[in-house]
C-alpha positions in Angstrom: 112.8 80.8 101.0 114.4 79.7 104.3 115.2 76.1 104.8 113.2 74.3 107.5 115.6 73.7 110.5 114.6 70.1 111.1 118.2 69.0 111.9 119.9 67.9 115.1 122.5 70.7 114.5 121.0 73.8 112.9 122.3 74.4 109.4 122.9 78.1 110.3 126.3 78.6 112.0 125.8 80.8 115.1 128.6 83.2 114.2 127.9 86.0 111.7 130.8 87.3 109.6 128.9 90.2 108.1 130.9 93.4 108.6 133.9 91.5 109.8 134.9 89.2 106.9 134.0 89.7 103.2 135.8 86.5 102.0 137.2 88.3 99.0 140.0 85.8 98.4 141.5 84.5 95.2 139.9 81.1 94.5 141.2 78.2 92.5 139.4 76.5 89.6 137.2 74.6 92.1 136.1 77.7 94.0 138.4 77.1 97.0 139.8 80.3 98.6 143.5 80.8 99.0 145.1 83.3 101.4 148.1 85.4 100.8 150.5 84.7 103.7 153.7 86.6 102.9 156.2 87.2 100.1 157.9 84.0 101.2 154.9 81.8 101.3 152.6 83.4 98.7 149.0 82.1 98.3 148.2 79.1 100.5 145.2 77.0 101.4 144.1 77.8 104.9 141.6 75.2 106.4 140.2 77.9 108.7 139.3 80.2 105.9 137.9 77.3 103.8 135.7 76.1 106.7 134.5 79.6 107.4 133.7 80.2 103.8 131.7 77.1 103.7 129.9 77.9 106.9 129.1 81.4 105.7 127.5 80.1 102.5 125.7 77.3 104.3 124.1 79.9 106.6 123.1 81.9 103.6 121.5 78.8 102.1 119.6 78.1 105.3 118.2 81.6 105.2 117.4 81.9 101.5 117.3 78.4 100.0 119.7 79.5 97.3 121.2 76.2 96.0 124.2 78.1 94.7 125.2 78.8 98.3 124.8 75.2 99.1 127.0 74.1 96.3 129.8 76.5 97.4 129.5 75.1 101.0 129.6 71.5 99.6 132.8 72.2 97.6 134.5 73.5 100.8 133.4 70.4 102.7 134.7 68.2 99.9 138.1 69.9 100.0 138.3 69.4 103.7 137.3 65.7 103.4 140.0 65.2 100.8 142.8 67.0 102.6 142.6 65.7 106.1 145.6 63.4 106.9 146.9 61.2 109.7 148.9 63.3 112.2 149.9 61.7 115.5 148.5 58.8 117.4 144.8 58.5 116.4 144.5 62.1 115.3 143.7 63.1 111.8 144.3 66.8 111.0 144.3 69.6 108.5 148.0 70.3 108.4 149.5 73.7 107.7 152.5 73.8 105.4 153.8 77.2 106.1 155.6 78.8 109.0 154.1 81.2 111.5 156.6 83.9 111.3 155.2 86.0 114.2 155.1 83.2 116.7 158.2 81.4 115.4 156.3 78.2 114.7 157.7 76.1 111.9 155.6 73.9 109.5 154.0 71.5 109.8 151.5 72.4 112.5 147.8 72.0 113.2 145.1 74.3 114.6 142.3 73.7 117.1 140.3 76.3 115.2 140.7 74.5 111.9 139.7 71.2 113.5 136.7 72.7 115.2 135.3 74.7 112.3 135.9 71.9 109.8 133.9 69.6 112.1 131.1 72.2 112.3 130.9 72.4 108.5 131.3 68.7 107.8 128.5 67.7 110.3 126.1 70.2 108.7 126.8 69.1 105.2 126.4 65.5 106.3 123.0 66.3 107.6 121.9 67.5 104.2 123.5 64.7 102.2 125.0 61.8 104.3 128.5 60.9 103.3 130.0 57.6 104.5 133.5 59.2 105.2 132.3 62.2 107.2 131.6 60.5 110.6 134.9 58.8 110.5 136.7 62.0 109.6 135.1 63.9 112.5 135.8 61.1 115.0 139.5 61.2 114.1 139.6 65.0 113.9 138.1 65.5 117.4 140.9 63.4 118.9 143.2 66.4 118.6 141.2 68.1 121.5 142.2 65.3 123.9 146.0 65.6 123.5 148.3 68.3 124.6 150.3 70.3 122.0 153.4 68.4 123.2 151.7 65.1 122.4 150.6 66.2 119.0 147.2 67.7 119.9 145.9 71.2 120.3 145.4 71.5 124.0 147.3 73.5 126.6 146.1 74.7 130.0 145.5 77.8 131.9 147.5 78.2 135.1 144.6 76.5 137.0 145.0 73.4 134.8 141.8 73.8 132.8 142.0 73.2 129.1 142.4 75.8 126.3 142.5 74.9 122.7 145.2 76.5 120.6 144.5 78.1 117.3 148.3 78.2 116.9 150.1 75.4 118.5 153.1 77.4 119.6 155.8 77.3 122.2 155.3 79.2 124.5 151.5 78.8 124.2 149.7 81.7 122.5 146.2 81.0 123.8 144.3 83.1 121.3 140.8 83.8 122.7 138.7 83.8 119.5 140.5 80.6 118.2 139.7 78.9 121.5 136.0 79.8 121.4 135.6 78.8 117.7 137.2 75.5 118.6 134.7 75.1 121.5 131.8 75.5 119.1 133.1 72.7 116.9 133.6 70.4 119.9 130.1 71.2 121.1 128.6 70.4 117.6 130.5 67.1 117.7 129.2 66.2 121.2 125.6 67.0 120.3 125.6 65.4 116.8 127.3 62.1 117.9 125.8 62.2 121.4 129.3 61.8 122.7 129.6 62.0 126.5 133.4 62.3 126.5 133.3 65.3 124.1 130.5 66.9 126.1 132.4 66.5 129.4 135.5 67.9 127.8 133.5 70.9 126.5 132.0 71.6 129.9 135.4 71.5 131.6 136.7 73.9 129.0 133.7 76.2 129.6 134.3 76.2 133.3 138.0 77.0 132.7 137.2 79.8 130.3 134.8 81.5 132.8 137.5 81.2 135.5 140.2 82.7 133.2 138.4 85.3 131.1 139.8 88.0 133.4 143.3 87.3 132.0 142.2 88.8 128.7 140.8 91.9 130.3 143.1 95.0 130.7 140.5 97.1 132.5 139.9 99.2 129.4 140.2 96.7 126.5 141.0 93.1 125.9 143.9 91.0 124.7 144.0 89.1 121.5 146.0 86.3 123.1 148.0 85.4 126.2 151.4 85.1 124.4 154.3 86.9 126.0 154.1 89.6 123.3 151.0 90.8 125.1 149.0 92.1 122.2 145.8 94.1 122.4 143.0 93.0 120.2 141.9 95.3 117.4 138.4 96.8 117.6 137.2 94.1 115.1 138.5 91.4 117.3 136.9 92.9 120.4 133.6 92.7 118.4 134.4 89.1 117.5 135.1 88.3 121.2 131.8 89.9 122.2 129.8 88.0 119.6 131.4 84.7 120.6 130.8 85.2 124.3 127.1 85.9 123.5 127.0 82.7 121.5 128.4 80.8 124.5 125.8 82.4 126.7 123.1 81.2 124.4 124.6 77.6 124.4 125.3 77.3 128.1 122.9 79.9 129.7 125.8 80.9 132.0 125.4 84.6 132.8 129.1 85.1 133.2 129.5 85.2 129.5 126.8 87.8 129.0 128.3 89.9 131.8 131.8 90.0 130.2 130.4 90.6 126.7 128.5 93.6 128.0 131.5 94.9 129.9 133.7 94.6 126.7 131.0 96.4 124.7 131.3 99.4 127.1 135.0 99.5 126.3 134.3 99.7 122.6 131.8 102.5 123.1 133.9 104.5 125.6 136.0 107.3 123.9 138.5 107.2 126.7 139.0 103.5 126.4 139.4 103.7 122.6 142.0 106.5 123.0 143.9 104.5 125.5 143.8 101.5 123.2 145.1 103.6 120.3 148.0 105.0 122.3 149.0 101.6 123.8 148.6 99.9 120.4 151.0 102.4 118.8 153.6 101.7 121.5 153.0 98.0 121.1 153.7 98.1 117.4 156.9 100.1 117.9 158.0 97.6 120.6 157.3 94.6 118.3 159.1 96.3 115.4 162.2 96.8 117.5 162.1 93.2 118.5 161.8 92.1 114.9 158.3 90.7 115.2 156.3 93.4 113.4 
């Protein structure tokens, strides 16, 4: 039986992982997933994966009323509440303890996507069963969105000065598209739940900036995963993720630009010529990255 959606923030998260992510990760004795990073780093806790795993099960709970799904989501939220820590200034963050070998980022580092998705899960769990610590955690976690990466936050800017939130807080900026949009969803949840004018203004400015800069991710036949100097094309699955996220932003903002770009990128996926060109360029890209030592 579906759960009545009588909450300020719907229990169901708007993104659907079905067909994209199966969450088949090793789990510890508490049911928290761990992700294999590399031979050097082994299995690690990834706050993004933990938040997504919780949001996925909470969405299933909202659809079916299965309390087992709710319990899984609650355990992920408990882990996040227990593992946030003071970072810089007034920021609390979920801190990564392993290096990002591809981008050359050394631990410790933080992620806008982790901050945003954790906020989205914690707020939803708090609506079901209020927890005294969760509002304070969210208030400190959202502070990361107001500071630049150089100042300990998660924000960089597009060339026009509008903000983008970094999934990977790298130098030079990586500006991963899906990570930015997932971060925006968390900022939007925060703004609505806490009726926070500053967060809503920041969200709206980032939305305007994304609309003005989406063209940077468009190759004319495909789209880019990020704007890092390595210039990587997105995989077909990531194009699908981009399309779904743009459609979610269209639903939230009612701005037609998001729907138009989503539709355009859908035509790329369905066009055999575009897919062949993607495959050819992707093979060359992998060879180039291997020669540079990044593959």
